[in-house]
N, C-alpha and C positions, 0 to 999 in steps of 0.2 A: 665771439669773434676766433675764426679760425688763419693763421699765417704759415704760408709758405716760408720754410727756410731755407735758404743757398750758400753758396760758397765760391769766391773766384778763385779757383787751381792756382793759376798763373797769372803774370801780369798781361800772358795772350789770350787768355780765354776770358768768355763772359761768367758771369755769375749761373750758376746751377744748381739744382737738386741734385743730378748726379755726381757733382766735385766733393761733396758731403763726408768727410772722413769719419772713420769708425768710432772715432772719441765724440764727433759730433752728438751729444747725448739726447738733444731736443727731435732729433730728425728731421725727415723731409715735412712733417706739418706737425703744428703745434696751437695750444690755445695760445692769445696775446700774450700773457703772463711768462709762458714758456715752462710751465708746469705740468701741463698734460699735453704726453707725445700721441701723434696718430701717426702710424703706417702708411696710412693713405685718406682717401677723402671718406670712403665707405666705413672707414672706423671711426667717425663722427655720429655722433651722435645726434639725431634729428628731432623734435617734437613728433608727436604722433600726428599723422596728416602729411608731415612735409616731407618731399623728395626734390634730390637735386636734379635742377633741369639742363643744366651742361657743366663744363669743367671751367667756365670763363669767370676770372678773378677780377674784382672793383678796386681800384687803386683808391684810397683815404689821402687825399691829397689834402685834406684839414685837419688829420687827425696829427697830435702829437705825440714824441716826435719824429717827424718825416719831414724829408727835403722836399723839394718842391716838385720830383717826380714823383713821390709816394713812397719812397724806400726809407724804411727804419733801420739804424747799423745798430749791431751789438753792445759798440761803446755806448751807445744812447739807449738802451733799455734803462728804465726803472723798473727794479723789481722788488 
């Protein structure tokens, strides 16, 4: 699984990849354990014969620990 990492720069801004700090070591994309870092989706290894169809994301509302909107917060990640 690949996760998109975002940060909320201020209370006046929405969460965004563009708001990440240089100290955010996990970068814009990572695996779900936040161990492997990806600079973009093209750098994510896909099995032979697999291709990206589009940049649409599916929200996993049933995954644990996410809130009802499918968000997972750093303070709740078990690593």
